mmJSON file of the N, C-alpha and C atoms, coordinates in Angstrom:
{"data_MODEL":{"atom_site":{
"group_PDB":["ATOM","ATOM","ATOM","ATOM","ATOM","ATOM","ATOM","ATOM","ATOM","ATOM","ATOM","ATOM","ATOM","ATOM","ATOM","ATOM","ATOM","ATOM","ATOM","ATOM","ATOM","ATOM","ATOM","ATOM","ATOM","ATOM","ATOM","ATOM","ATOM","ATOM","ATOM","ATOM","ATOM","ATOM","ATOM","ATOM","ATOM","ATOM","ATOM","ATOM","ATOM","ATOM","ATOM","ATOM","ATOM","ATOM","ATOM","ATOM","ATOM","ATOM","ATOM","ATOM","ATOM","ATOM","ATOM","ATOM","ATOM","ATOM","ATOM","ATOM","ATOM","ATOM","ATOM","ATOM","ATOM","ATOM","ATOM","ATOM","ATOM","ATOM","ATOM","ATOM","ATOM","ATOM","ATOM","ATOM","ATOM","ATOM","ATOM","ATOM","ATOM","ATOM","ATOM","ATOM","ATOM","ATOM","ATOM","ATOM","ATOM","ATOM","ATOM","ATOM","ATOM","ATOM","ATOM","ATOM","ATOM","ATOM","ATOM","ATOM","ATOM","ATOM","ATOM","ATOM","ATOM","ATOM","ATOM","ATOM","ATOM","ATOM","ATOM","ATOM","ATOM","ATOM","ATOM","ATOM","ATOM","ATOM","ATOM","ATOM","ATOM","ATOM","ATOM","ATOM","ATOM","ATOM","ATOM","ATOM","ATOM","ATOM","ATOM","ATOM","ATOM","ATOM","ATOM","ATOM","ATOM","ATOM","ATOM","ATOM","ATOM","ATOM","ATOM","ATOM","ATOM","ATOM","ATOM","ATOM","ATOM","ATOM","ATOM","ATOM","ATOM","ATOM","ATOM","ATOM","ATOM","ATOM","ATOM","ATOM","ATOM","ATOM","ATOM","ATOM","ATOM","ATOM","ATOM","ATOM","ATOM","ATOM","ATOM","ATOM","ATOM","ATOM","ATOM","ATOM","ATOM","ATOM","ATOM","ATOM","ATOM","ATOM","ATOM","ATOM","ATOM","ATOM","ATOM","ATOM","ATOM","ATOM","ATOM","ATOM","ATOM","ATOM","ATOM","ATOM","ATOM","ATOM","ATOM","ATOM","ATOM","ATOM","ATOM","ATOM","ATOM","ATOM","ATOM","ATOM","ATOM","ATOM","ATOM","ATOM","ATOM","ATOM","ATOM","ATOM","ATOM","ATOM","ATOM","ATOM","ATOM","ATOM","ATOM","ATOM","ATOM","ATOM","ATOM","ATOM","ATOM","ATOM","ATOM","ATOM","ATOM","ATOM","ATOM","ATOM","ATOM","ATOM","ATOM","ATOM","ATOM","ATOM","ATOM"],
"id":[1,2,3,4,5,6,7,8,9,10,11,12,13,14,15,16,17,18,19,20,21,22,23,24,25,26,27,28,29,30,31,32,33,34,35,36,37,38,39,40,41,42,43,44,45,46,47,48,49,50,51,52,53,54,55,56,57,58,59,60,61,62,63,64,65,66,67,68,69,70,71,72,73,74,75,76,77,78,79,80,81,82,83,84,85,86,87,88,89,90,91,92,93,94,95,96,97,98,99,100,101,102,103,104,105,106,107,108,109,110,111,112,113,114,115,116,117,118,119,120,121,122,123,124,125,126,127,128,129,130,131,132,133,134,135,136,137,138,139,140,141,142,143,144,145,146,147,148,149,150,151,152,153,154,155,156,157,158,159,160,161,162,163,164,165,166,167,168,169,170,171,172,173,174,175,176,177,178,179,180,181,182,183,184,185,186,187,188,189,190,191,192,193,194,195,196,197,198,199,200,201,202,203,204,205,206,207,208,209,210,211,212,213,214,215,216,217,218,219,220,221,222,223,224,225,226,227,228,229,230,231,232,233,234,235,236,237,238,239,240,241,242,243],
"type_symbol":["N","C","C","N","C","C","N","C","C","N","C","C","N","C","C","N","C","C","N","C","C","N","C","C","N","C","C","N","C","C","N","C","C","N","C","C","N","C","C","N","C","C","N","C","C","N","C","C","N","C","C","N","C","C","N","C","C","N","C","C","N","C","C","N","C","C","N","C","C","N","C","C","N","C","C","N","C","C","N","C","C","N","C","C","N","C","C","N","C","C","N","C","C","N","C","C","N","C","C","N","C","C","N","C","C","N","C","C","N","C","C","N","C","C","N","C","C","N","C","C","N","C","C","N","C","C","N","C","C","N","C","C","N","C","C","N","C","C","N","C","C","N","C","C","N","C","C","N","C","C","N","C","C","N","C","C","N","C","C","N","C","C","N","C","C","N","C","C","N","C","C","N","C","C","N","C","C","N","C","C","N","C","C","N","C","C","N","C","C","N","C","C","N","C","C","N","C","C","N","C","C","N","C","C","N","C","C","N","C","C","N","C","C","N","C","C","N","C","C","N","C","C","N","C","C","N","C","C","N","C","C","N","C","C","N","C","C","N","C","C","N","C","C"],
"label_atom_id":["N","CA","C","N","CA","C","N","CA","C","N","CA","C","N","CA","C","N","CA","C","N","CA","C","N","CA","C","N","CA","C","N","CA","C","N","CA","C","N","CA","C","N","CA","C","N","CA","C","N","CA","C","N","CA","C","N","CA","C","N","CA","C","N","CA","C","N","CA","C","N","CA","C","N","CA","C","N","CA","C","N","CA","C","N","CA","C","N","CA","C","N","CA","C","N","CA","C","N","CA","C","N","CA","C","N","CA","C","N","CA","C","N","CA","C","N","CA","C","N","CA","C","N","CA","C","N","CA","C","N","CA","C","N","CA","C","N","CA","C","N","CA","C","N","CA","C","N","CA","C","N","CA","C","N","CA","C","N","CA","C","N","CA","C","N","CA","C","N","CA","C","N","CA","C","N","CA","C","N","CA","C","N","CA","C","N","CA","C","N","CA","C","N","CA","C","N","CA","C","N","CA","C","N","CA","C","N","CA","C","N","CA","C","N","CA","C","N","CA","C","N","CA","C","N","CA","C","N","CA","C","N","CA","C","N","CA","C","N","CA","C","N","CA","C","N","CA","C","N","CA","C","N","CA","C","N","CA","C","N","CA","C","N","CA","C","N","CA","C","N","CA","C","N","CA","C","N","CA","C","N","CA","C"],
"label_alt_id":[null,null,null,null,null,null,null,null,null,null,null,null,null,null,null,null,null,null,null,null,null,null,null,null,null,null,null,null,null,null,null,null,null,null,null,null,null,null,null,null,null,null,null,null,null,null,null,null,null,null,null,null,null,null,null,null,null,null,null,null,null,null,null,null,null,null,null,null,null,null,null,null,null,null,null,null,null,null,null,null,null,null,null,null,null,null,null,null,null,null,null,null,null,null,null,null,null,null,null,null,null,null,null,null,null,null,null,null,null,null,null,null,null,null,null,null,null,null,null,null,null,null,null,null,null,null,null,null,null,null,null,null,null,null,null,null,null,null,null,null,null,null,null,null,null,null,null,null,null,null,null,null,null,null,null,null,null,null,null,null,null,null,null,null,null,null,null,null,null,null,null,null,null,null,null,null,null,null,null,null,null,null,null,null,null,null,null,null,null,null,null,null,null,null,null,null,null,null,null,null,null,null,null,null,null,null,null,null,null,null,null,null,null,null,null,null,null,null,null,null,null,null,null,null,null,null,null,null,null,null,null,null,null,null,null,null,null,null,null,null,null,null,null],
"label_comp_id":["UNK","UNK","UNK","UNK","UNK","UNK","UNK","UNK","UNK","UNK","UNK","UNK","UNK","UNK","UNK","UNK","UNK","UNK","UNK","UNK","UNK","UNK","UNK","UNK","UNK","UNK","UNK","UNK","UNK","UNK","UNK","UNK","UNK","UNK","UNK","UNK","UNK","UNK","UNK","UNK","UNK","UNK","UNK","UNK","UNK","UNK","UNK","UNK","UNK","UNK","UNK","UNK","UNK","UNK","UNK","UNK","UNK","UNK","UNK","UNK","UNK","UNK","UNK","UNK","UNK","UNK","UNK","UNK","UNK","UNK","UNK","UNK","UNK","UNK","UNK","UNK","UNK","UNK","UNK","UNK","UNK","UNK","UNK","UNK","UNK","UNK","UNK","UNK","UNK","UNK","UNK","UNK","UNK","UNK","UNK","UNK","UNK","UNK","UNK","UNK","UNK","UNK","UNK","UNK","UNK","UNK","UNK","UNK","UNK","UNK","UNK","UNK","UNK","UNK","UNK","UNK","UNK","UNK","UNK","UNK","UNK","UNK","UNK","UNK","UNK","UNK","UNK","UNK","UNK","UNK","UNK","UNK","UNK","UNK","UNK","UNK","UNK","UNK","UNK","UNK","UNK","UNK","UNK","UNK","UNK","UNK","UNK","UNK","UNK","UNK","UNK","UNK","UNK","UNK","UNK","UNK","UNK","UNK","UNK","UNK","UNK","UNK","UNK","UNK","UNK","UNK","UNK","UNK","UNK","UNK","UNK","UNK","UNK","UNK","UNK","UNK","UNK","UNK","UNK","UNK","UNK","UNK","UNK","UNK","UNK","UNK","UNK","UNK","UNK","UNK","UNK","UNK","UNK","UNK","UNK","UNK","UNK","UNK","UNK","UNK","UNK","UNK","UNK","UNK","UNK","UNK","UNK","UNK","UNK","UNK","UNK","UNK","UNK","UNK","UNK","UNK","UNK","UNK","UNK","UNK","UNK","UNK","UNK","UNK","UNK","UNK","UNK","UNK","UNK","UNK","UNK","UNK","UNK","UNK","UNK","UNK","UNK","UNK","UNK","UNK","UNK","UNK","UNK"],
"label_asym_id":["A","A","A","A","A","A","A","A","A","A","A","A","A","A","A","A","A","A","A","A","A","A","A","A","A","A","A","A","A","A","A","A","A","A","A","A","A","A","A","A","A","A","A","A","A","A","A","A","A","A","A","A","A","A","A","A","A","A","A","A","A","A","A","A","A","A","A","A","A","A","A","A","A","A","A","A","A","A","A","A","A","A","A","A","A","A","A","A","A","A","A","A","A","A","A","A","A","A","A","A","A","A","A","A","A","A","A","A","A","A","A","A","A","A","A","A","A","A","A","A","A","A","A","A","A","A","A","A","A","A","A","A","A","A","A","A","A","A","A","A","A","A","A","A","A","A","A","A","A","A","A","A","A","A","A","A","A","A","A","A","A","A","A","A","A","A","A","A","A","A","A","A","A","A","A","A","A","A","A","A","A","A","A","A","A","A","A","A","A","A","A","A","A","A","A","A","A","A","A","A","A","A","A","A","A","A","A","A","A","A","A","A","A","A","A","A","A","A","A","A","A","A","A","A","A","A","A","A","A","A","A","A","A","A","A","A","A","A","A","A","A","A","A"],
"label_entity_id":["1","1","1","1","1","1","1","1","1","1","1","1","1","1","1","1","1","1","1","1","1","1","1","1","1","1","1","1","1","1","1","1","1","1","1","1","1","1","1","1","1","1","1","1","1","1","1","1","1","1","1","1","1","1","1","1","1","1","1","1","1","1","1","1","1","1","1","1","1","1","1","1","1","1","1","1","1","1","1","1","1","1","1","1","1","1","1","1","1","1","1","1","1","1","1","1","1","1","1","1","1","1","1","1","1","1","1","1","1","1","1","1","1","1","1","1","1","1","1","1","1","1","1","1","1","1","1","1","1","1","1","1","1","1","1","1","1","1","1","1","1","1","1","1","1","1","1","1","1","1","1","1","1","1","1","1","1","1","1","1","1","1","1","1","1","1","1","1","1","1","1","1","1","1","1","1","1","1","1","1","1","1","1","1","1","1","1","1","1","1","1","1","1","1","1","1","1","1","1","1","1","1","1","1","1","1","1","1","1","1","1","1","1","1","1","1","1","1","1","1","1","1","1","1","1","1","1","1","1","1","1","1","1","1","1","1","1","1","1","1","1","1","1"],
"label_seq_id":[1,1,1,2,2,2,3,3,3,4,4,4,5,5,5,6,6,6,7,7,7,8,8,8,9,9,9,10,10,10,11,11,11,12,12,12,13,13,13,14,14,14,15,15,15,16,16,16,17,17,17,18,18,18,19,19,19,20,20,20,21,21,21,22,22,22,23,23,23,24,24,24,25,25,25,26,26,26,27,27,27,28,28,28,29,29,29,30,30,30,31,31,31,32,32,32,33,33,33,34,34,34,35,35,35,36,36,36,37,37,37,38,38,38,39,39,39,40,40,40,41,41,41,42,42,42,43,43,43,44,44,44,45,45,45,46,46,46,47,47,47,48,48,48,49,49,49,50,50,50,51,51,51,52,52,52,53,53,53,54,54,54,55,55,55,56,56,56,57,57,57,58,58,58,59,59,59,60,60,60,61,61,61,62,62,62,63,63,63,64,64,64,65,65,65,66,66,66,67,67,67,68,68,68,69,69,69,70,70,70,71,71,71,72,72,72,73,73,73,74,74,74,75,75,75,76,76,76,77,77,77,78,78,78,79,79,79,80,80,80,81,81,81],
"pdbx_PDB_ins_code":[null,null,null,null,null,null,null,null,null,null,null,null,null,null,null,null,null,null,null,null,null,null,null,null,null,null,null,null,null,null,null,null,null,null,null,null,null,null,null,null,null,null,null,null,null,null,null,null,null,null,null,null,null,null,null,null,null,null,null,null,null,null,null,null,null,null,null,null,null,null,null,null,null,null,null,null,null,null,null,null,null,null,null,null,null,null,null,null,null,null,null,null,null,null,null,null,null,null,null,null,null,null,null,null,null,null,null,null,null,null,null,null,null,null,null,null,null,null,null,null,null,null,null,null,null,null,null,null,null,null,null,null,null,null,null,null,null,null,null,null,null,null,null,null,null,null,null,null,null,null,null,null,null,null,null,null,null,null,null,null,null,null,null,null,null,null,null,null,null,null,null,null,null,null,null,null,null,null,null,null,null,null,null,null,null,null,null,null,null,null,null,null,null,null,null,null,null,null,null,null,null,null,null,null,null,null,null,null,null,null,null,null,null,null,null,null,null,null,null,null,null,null,null,null,null,null,null,null,null,null,null,null,null,null,null,null,null,null,null,null,null,null,null],
"Cartn_x":[5.69,5.268,5.606,6.062,6.466,5.634,5.181,4.46,5.296,5.414,6.169,5.218,5.226,4.334,5.177,4.889,5.617,4.967,5.792,5.306,6.115,5.427,6.088,6.216,7.32,7.525,7.568,6.515,6.439,7.021,7.495,8.03,9.475,9.918,11.297,12.245,11.825,12.64,12.482,13.49,13.399,12.201,11.48,10.252,10.248,9.789,9.658,8.187,7.798,6.441,6.46,5.453,5.271,4.391,4.753,4.048,3.405,2.137,1.419,0.876,1.183,0.743,-0.131,-1.302,-2.184,-2.558,-2.407,-2.779,-1.773,-2.276,-1.413,-0.469,0.758,1.774,2.221,1.992,2.459,3.663,4.641,5.795,6.377,7.102,7.754,8.321,9.073,9.664,8.572,8.875,7.889,8.002,8.934,9.036,9.717,9.546,10.171,10.567,11.842,12.335,12.62,12.094,12.24,12.887,13.925,14.549,13.565,13.901,13.06,12.773,11.529,11.112,11.53,11.275,11.719,10.653,10.913,10.0,10.698,9.958,10.485,9.637,10.142,9.425,9.354,8.135,7.928,7.663,8.303,8.117,7.359,6.246,5.419,5.514,5.732,5.904,4.731,4.26,3.188,3.712,3.732,4.251,3.229,2.192,1.156,1.689,1.227,1.642,0.617,-0.58,-1.629,-2.498,-3.252,-4.149,-5.374,-5.958,-7.169,-7.081,-8.176,-8.268,-8.24,-7.674,-7.687,-7.64,-7.759,-7.715,-6.588,-6.148,-5.113,-5.245,-4.461,-4.44,-3.002,-2.759,-1.48,-1.767,-1.196,-1.368,-0.009,0.081,1.303,0.961,1.611,1.191,2.35,2.061,2.978,2.142,2.559,1.789,1.558,2.511,2.392,1.714,1.913,1.421,0.161,-0.227,-1.471,-1.275,-2.355,-2.408,-2.77,-2.096,-2.442,-2.856,-4.018,-4.537,-4.954,-4.522,-4.873,-5.582,-6.697,-7.338,-6.915,-6.39,-5.807,-6.649,-6.909,-7.527,-6.411,-6.057,-4.902,-5.367,-4.726,-5.088,-3.84,-3.876,-2.793,-3.195,-2.379,-2.678,-1.644,-1.971,-1.062,0.156,1.327,2.585,2.816,3.473,3.831,4.88,4.919,5.898,7.325],
"Cartn_y":[66.303,66.949,66.023,66.608,65.843,66.268,65.273,65.516,64.957,65.7,65.245,65.095,63.912,63.599,63.34,64.056,63.895,62.786,61.857,60.718,60.626,60.485,60.405,58.955,58.675,57.399,57.695,57.349,57.623,56.498,55.434,54.286,54.517,53.726,53.785,52.921,52.537,51.705,52.175,51.879,52.18,51.45,52.11,51.536,51.67,50.603,50.621,50.573,51.49,51.535,50.896,50.082,49.522,50.499,50.755,51.731,51.017,51.342,50.809,51.99,52.005,53.075,52.462,53.048,52.624,53.852,53.767,54.874,55.039,55.501,55.712,56.874,56.699,57.745,58.179,57.339,57.594,56.695,57.221,56.402,56.886,55.989,56.287,55.008,55.127,53.959,53.069,51.769,50.836,50.664,51.401,51.39,52.67,52.958,54.115,53.728,53.861,53.552,54.852,54.958,56.166,55.782,56.504,56.225,56.416,55.855,55.954,57.415,57.675,59.009,60.108,59.874,60.812,60.986,61.856,62.136,61.827,61.239,60.961,61.649,61.688,62.303,61.323,61.083,60.207,61.073,60.741,61.498,60.65,61.209,60.591,61.452,60.816,61.539,61.265,62.316,62.22,62.784,61.946,62.344,61.982,62.818,62.481,62.553,61.631,61.595,62.243,62.507,63.15,64.006,64.899,65.762,64.96,65.378,64.726,64.431,63.879,63.538,62.033,61.632,60.224,60.16,58.953,58.763,57.813,57.919,57.037,56.882,55.969,55.731,55.583,56.054,55.863,55.31,54.148,53.524,53.383,53.837,53.762,52.919,51.752,50.769,50.304,50.229,49.637,48.829,47.6,46.714,47.304,48.06,48.606,49.972,50.772,52.149,52.369,51.376,51.487,51.892,52.45,52.729,54.193,54.773,56.099,55.883,56.404,56.15,57.464,57.675,58.878,58.469,59.133,59.014,60.239,60.024,61.101,61.41,62.679,63.139,63.78,63.171,63.582,64.297,65.42,66.211,66.491,66.04,66.332,67.52,68.555,69.749,69.935,70.791,71.06,71.805,71.369,72.013,73.236,74.24,75.385,74.965,75.628,75.252,75.515],
"Cartn_z":[105.948,107.164,108.332,109.411,110.587,111.791,112.552,113.797,114.938,116.006,117.175,118.354,118.961,120.074,121.31,122.388,123.645,124.467,124.968,125.749,127.038,128.149,129.457,129.92,130.613,131.285,132.778,133.488,134.926,135.778,135.151,135.882,136.317,137.269,137.764,136.932,135.755,134.869,133.429,132.62,131.197,130.605,129.722,129.168,127.653,126.985,125.532,125.158,124.299,123.749,122.367,122.067,120.736,119.949,118.698,117.878,116.691,116.445,115.287,114.484,113.183,112.288,111.208,110.998,109.914,109.102,107.802,106.924,105.806,104.675,103.516,103.754,103.321,103.328,104.722,105.739,107.095,107.384,108.123,108.491,109.811,110.457,111.721,112.297,113.371,114.023,114.616,114.766,115.317,116.827,117.457,118.919,119.39,120.684,121.31,122.722,123.064,124.402,125.132,126.368,127.171,128.501,128.929,130.222,131.381,132.533,133.734,134.083,134.484,134.945,133.972,132.688,131.671,130.609,129.659,128.556,127.248,126.319,124.99,123.941,122.724,121.614,120.453,119.981,118.835,117.614,116.508,115.267,114.255,113.788,112.761,111.511,110.375,109.122,108.188,107.516,106.531,105.224,104.191,102.878,101.802,101.629,100.65,99.217,98.386,96.987,96.071,96.609,95.809,96.729,96.108,96.867,97.305,98.428,98.915,100.404,100.92,102.339,102.538,103.661,104.057,105.577,106.104,107.553,107.914,109.15,109.656,111.157,111.717,113.163,113.628,114.837,115.5,116.881,117.2,118.507,119.169,120.422,121.215,122.437,122.593,123.583,124.455,125.76,126.719,127.707,128.006,128.886,130.275,130.799,132.154,132.186,131.137,131.154,130.326,129.54,128.791,127.341,126.776,125.343,125.107,124.126,123.62,122.177,121.792,120.458,119.821,118.585,117.827,116.546,116.248,114.945,114.155,112.957,112.175,110.945,110.709,109.464,108.668,107.558,106.769,105.516,105.208,104.042,103.217,101.979,101.04,100.188,100.186,99.403,98.3,97.348,96.235,96.744,96.312,96.677,95.812,96.38,95.536,94.516,93.36,92.308,92.751],
"occupancy":[1.0,1.0,1.0,1.0,1.0,1.0,1.0,1.0,1.0,1.0,1.0,1.0,1.0,1.0,1.0,1.0,1.0,1.0,1.0,1.0,1.0,1.0,1.0,1.0,1.0,1.0,1.0,1.0,1.0,1.0,1.0,1.0,1.0,1.0,1.0,1.0,1.0,1.0,1.0,1.0,1.0,1.0,1.0,1.0,1.0,1.0,1.0,1.0,1.0,1.0,1.0,1.0,1.0,1.0,1.0,1.0,1.0,1.0,1.0,1.0,1.0,1.0,1.0,1.0,1.0,1.0,1.0,1.0,1.0,1.0,1.0,1.0,1.0,1.0,1.0,1.0,1.0,1.0,1.0,1.0,1.0,1.0,1.0,1.0,1.0,1.0,1.0,1.0,1.0,1.0,1.0,1.0,1.0,1.0,1.0,1.0,1.0,1.0,1.0,1.0,1.0,1.0,1.0,1.0,1.0,1.0,1.0,1.0,1.0,1.0,1.0,1.0,1.0,1.0,1.0,1.0,1.0,1.0,1.0,1.0,1.0,1.0,1.0,1.0,1.0,1.0,1.0,1.0,1.0,1.0,1.0,1.0,1.0,1.0,1.0,1.0,1.0,1.0,1.0,1.0,1.0,1.0,1.0,1.0,1.0,1.0,1.0,1.0,1.0,1.0,1.0,1.0,1.0,1.0,1.0,1.0,1.0,1.0,1.0,1.0,1.0,1.0,1.0,1.0,1.0,1.0,1.0,1.0,1.0,1.0,1.0,1.0,1.0,1.0,1.0,1.0,1.0,1.0,1.0,1.0,1.0,1.0,1.0,1.0,1.0,1.0,1.0,1.0,1.0,1.0,1.0,1.0,1.0,1.0,1.0,1.0,1.0,1.0,1.0,1.0,1.0,1.0,1.0,1.0,1.0,1.0,1.0,1.0,1.0,1.0,1.0,1.0,1.0,1.0,1.0,1.0,1.0,1.0,1.0,1.0,1.0,1.0,1.0,1.0,1.0,1.0,1.0,1.0,1.0,1.0,1.0,1.0,1.0,1.0,1.0,1.0,1.0,1.0,1.0,1.0,1.0,1.0,1.0],
"B_iso_or_equiv":[0.0,0.0,0.0,0.0,0.0,0.0,0.0,0.0,0.0,0.0,0.0,0.0,0.0,0.0,0.0,0.0,0.0,0.0,0.0,0.0,0.0,0.0,0.0,0.0,0.0,0.0,0.0,0.0,0.0,0.0,0.0,0.0,0.0,0.0,0.0,0.0,0.0,0.0,0.0,0.0,0.0,0.0,0.0,0.0,0.0,0.0,0.0,0.0,0.0,0.0,0.0,0.0,0.0,0.0,0.0,0.0,0.0,0.0,0.0,0.0,0.0,0.0,0.0,0.0,0.0,0.0,0.0,0.0,0.0,0.0,0.0,0.0,0.0,0.0,0.0,0.0,0.0,0.0,0.0,0.0,0.0,0.0,0.0,0.0,0.0,0.0,0.0,0.0,0.0,0.0,0.0,0.0,0.0,0.0,0.0,0.0,0.0,0.0,0.0,0.0,0.0,0.0,0.0,0.0,0.0,0.0,0.0,0.0,0.0,0.0,0.0,0.0,0.0,0.0,0.0,0.0,0.0,0.0,0.0,0.0,0.0,0.0,0.0,0.0,0.0,0.0,0.0,0.0,0.0,0.0,0.0,0.0,0.0,0.0,0.0,0.0,0.0,0.0,0.0,0.0,0.0,0.0,0.0,0.0,0.0,0.0,0.0,0.0,0.0,0.0,0.0,0.0,0.0,0.0,0.0,0.0,0.0,0.0,0.0,0.0,0.0,0.0,0.0,0.0,0.0,0.0,0.0,0.0,0.0,0.0,0.0,0.0,0.0,0.0,0.0,0.0,0.0,0.0,0.0,0.0,0.0,0.0,0.0,0.0,0.0,0.0,0.0,0.0,0.0,0.0,0.0,0.0,0.0,0.0,0.0,0.0,0.0,0.0,0.0,0.0,0.0,0.0,0.0,0.0,0.0,0.0,0.0,0.0,0.0,0.0,0.0,0.0,0.0,0.0,0.0,0.0,0.0,0.0,0.0,0.0,0.0,0.0,0.0,0.0,0.0,0.0,0.0,0.0,0.0,0.0,0.0,0.0,0.0,0.0,0.0,0.0,0.0,0.0,0.0,0.0,0.0,0.0,0.0],
"pdbx_formal_charge":[null,null,null,null,null,null,null,null,null,null,null,null,null,null,null,null,null,null,null,null,null,null,null,null,null,null,null,null,null,null,null,null,null,null,null,null,null,null,null,null,null,null,null,null,null,null,null,null,null,null,null,null,null,null,null,null,null,null,null,null,null,null,null,null,null,null,null,null,null,null,null,null,null,null,null,null,null,null,null,null,null,null,null,null,null,null,null,null,null,null,null,null,null,null,null,null,null,null,null,null,null,null,null,null,null,null,null,null,null,null,null,null,null,null,null,null,null,null,null,null,null,null,null,null,null,null,null,null,null,null,null,null,null,null,null,null,null,null,null,null,null,null,null,null,null,null,null,null,null,null,null,null,null,null,null,null,null,null,null,null,null,null,null,null,null,null,null,null,null,null,null,null,null,null,null,null,null,null,null,null,null,null,null,null,null,null,null,null,null,null,null,null,null,null,null,null,null,null,null,null,null,null,null,null,null,null,null,null,null,null,null,null,null,null,null,null,null,null,null,null,null,null,null,null,null,null,null,null,null,null,null,null,null,null,null,null,null,null,null,null,null,null,null],
"auth_seq_id":[1,1,1,2,2,2,3,3,3,4,4,4,5,5,5,6,6,6,7,7,7,8,8,8,9,9,9,10,10,10,11,11,11,12,12,12,13,13,13,14,14,14,15,15,15,16,16,16,17,17,17,18,18,18,19,19,19,20,20,20,21,21,21,22,22,22,23,23,23,24,24,24,25,25,25,26,26,26,27,27,27,28,28,28,29,29,29,30,30,30,31,31,31,32,32,32,33,33,33,34,34,34,35,35,35,36,36,36,37,37,37,38,38,38,39,39,39,40,40,40,41,41,41,42,42,42,43,43,43,44,44,44,45,45,45,46,46,46,47,47,47,48,48,48,49,49,49,50,50,50,51,51,51,52,52,52,53,53,53,54,54,54,55,55,55,56,56,56,57,57,57,58,58,58,59,59,59,60,60,60,61,61,61,62,62,62,63,63,63,64,64,64,65,65,65,66,66,66,67,67,67,68,68,68,69,69,69,70,70,70,71,71,71,72,72,72,73,73,73,74,74,74,75,75,75,76,76,76,77,77,77,78,78,78,79,79,79,80,80,80,81,81,81],
"auth_comp_id":["UNK","UNK","UNK","UNK","UNK","UNK","UNK","UNK","UNK","UNK","UNK","UNK","UNK","UNK","UNK","UNK","UNK","UNK","UNK","UNK","UNK","UNK","UNK","UNK","UNK","UNK","UNK","UNK","UNK","UNK","UNK","UNK","UNK","UNK","UNK","UNK","UNK","UNK","UNK","UNK","UNK","UNK","UNK","UNK","UNK","UNK","UNK","UNK","UNK","UNK","UNK","UNK","UNK","UNK","UNK","UNK","UNK","UNK","UNK","UNK","UNK","UNK","UNK","UNK","UNK","UNK","UNK","UNK","UNK","UNK","UNK","UNK","UNK","UNK","UNK","UNK","UNK","UNK","UNK","UNK","UNK","UNK","UNK","UNK","UNK","UNK","UNK","UNK","UNK","UNK","UNK","UNK","UNK","UNK","UNK","UNK","UNK","UNK","UNK","UNK","UNK","UNK","UNK","UNK","UNK","UNK","UNK","UNK","UNK","UNK","UNK","UNK","UNK","UNK","UNK","UNK","UNK","UNK","UNK","UNK","UNK","UNK","UNK","UNK","UNK","UNK","UNK","UNK","UNK","UNK","UNK","UNK","UNK","UNK","UNK","UNK","UNK","UNK","UNK","UNK","UNK","UNK","UNK","UNK","UNK","UNK","UNK","UNK","UNK","UNK","UNK","UNK","UNK","UNK","UNK","UNK","UNK","UNK","UNK","UNK","UNK","UNK","UNK","UNK","UNK","UNK","UNK","UNK","UNK","UNK","UNK","UNK","UNK","UNK","UNK","UNK","UNK","UNK","UNK","UNK","UNK","UNK","UNK","UNK","UNK","UNK","UNK","UNK","UNK","UNK","UNK","UNK","UNK","UNK","UNK","UNK","UNK","UNK","UNK","UNK","UNK","UNK","UNK","UNK","UNK","UNK","UNK","UNK","UNK","UNK","UNK","UNK","UNK","UNK","UNK","UNK","UNK","UNK","UNK","UNK","UNK","UNK","UNK","UNK","UNK","UNK","UNK","UNK","UNK","UNK","UNK","UNK","UNK","UNK","UNK","UNK","UNK","UNK","UNK","UNK","UNK","UNK","UNK"],
"auth_asym_id":["A","A","A","A","A","A","A","A","A","A","A","A","A","A","A","A","A","A","A","A","A","A","A","A","A","A","A","A","A","A","A","A","A","A","A","A","A","A","A","A","A","A","A","A","A","A","A","A","A","A","A","A","A","A","A","A","A","A","A","A","A","A","A","A","A","A","A","A","A","A","A","A","A","A","A","A","A","A","A","A","A","A","A","A","A","A","A","A","A","A","A","A","A","A","A","A","A","A","A","A","A","A","A","A","A","A","A","A","A","A","A","A","A","A","A","A","A","A","A","A","A","A","A","A","A","A","A","A","A","A","A","A","A","A","A","A","A","A","A","A","A","A","A","A","A","A","A","A","A","A","A","A","A","A","A","A","A","A","A","A","A","A","A","A","A","A","A","A","A","A","A","A","A","A","A","A","A","A","A","A","A","A","A","A","A","A","A","A","A","A","A","A","A","A","A","A","A","A","A","A","A","A","A","A","A","A","A","A","A","A","A","A","A","A","A","A","A","A","A","A","A","A","A","A","A","A","A","A","A","A","A","A","A","A","A","A","A","A","A","A","A","A","A"],
"auth_atom_id":["N","CA","C","N","CA","C","N","CA","C","N","CA","C","N","CA","C","N","CA","C","N","CA","C","N","CA","C","N","CA","C","N","CA","C","N","CA","C","N","CA","C","N","CA","C","N","CA","C","N","CA","C","N","CA","C","N","CA","C","N","CA","C","N","CA","C","N","CA","C","N","CA","C","N","CA","C","N","CA","C","N","CA","C","N","CA","C","N","CA","C","N","CA","C","N","CA","C","N","CA","C","N","CA","C","N","CA","C","N","CA","C","N","CA","C","N","CA","C","N","CA","C","N","CA","C","N","CA","C","N","CA","C","N","CA","C","N","CA","C","N","CA","C","N","CA","C","N","CA","C","N","CA","C","N","CA","C","N","CA","C","N","CA","C","N","CA","C","N","CA","C","N","CA","C","N","CA","C","N","CA","C","N","CA","C","N","CA","C","N","CA","C","N","CA","C","N","CA","C","N","CA","C","N","CA","C","N","CA","C","N","CA","C","N","CA","C","N","CA","C","N","CA","C","N","CA","C","N","CA","C","N","CA","C","N","CA","C","N","CA","C","N","CA","C","N","CA","C","N","CA","C","N","CA","C","N","CA","C","N","CA","C","N","CA","C","N","CA","C","N","CA","C","N","CA","C","N","CA","C","N","CA","C"],
"pdbx_PDB_model_num":[1,1,1,1,1,1,1,1,1,1,1,1,1,1,1,1,1,1,1,1,1,1,1,1,1,1,1,1,1,1,1,1,1,1,1,1,1,1,1,1,1,1,1,1,1,1,1,1,1,1,1,1,1,1,1,1,1,1,1,1,1,1,1,1,1,1,1,1,1,1,1,1,1,1,1,1,1,1,1,1,1,1,1,1,1,1,1,1,1,1,1,1,1,1,1,1,1,1,1,1,1,1,1,1,1,1,1,1,1,1,1,1,1,1,1,1,1,1,1,1,1,1,1,1,1,1,1,1,1,1,1,1,1,1,1,1,1,1,1,1,1,1,1,1,1,1,1,1,1,1,1,1,1,1,1,1,1,1,1,1,1,1,1,1,1,1,1,1,1,1,1,1,1,1,1,1,1,1,1,1,1,1,1,1,1,1,1,1,1,1,1,1,1,1,1,1,1,1,1,1,1,1,1,1,1,1,1,1,1,1,1,1,1,1,1,1,1,1,1,1,1,1,1,1,1,1,1,1,1,1,1,1,1,1,1,1,1,1,1,1,1,1,1]
}}}
């Protein structure tokens, strides 16, 4: 499963966000660079290996623009045959 998060760069310069992912079966890039006065898209992937619930966190950080933080409730369900 893929999640896409839209992130804006309101600065007059290219900006790089540092990405921190915590949680089982979550993956994605560890940074995102967005051109000046533009919007970028971050893709987070969830690939559960078993059924059940778990939690995770996604933190998107830039020294000038601040922090975006998500608490994730992750649910792995049975796949169709």
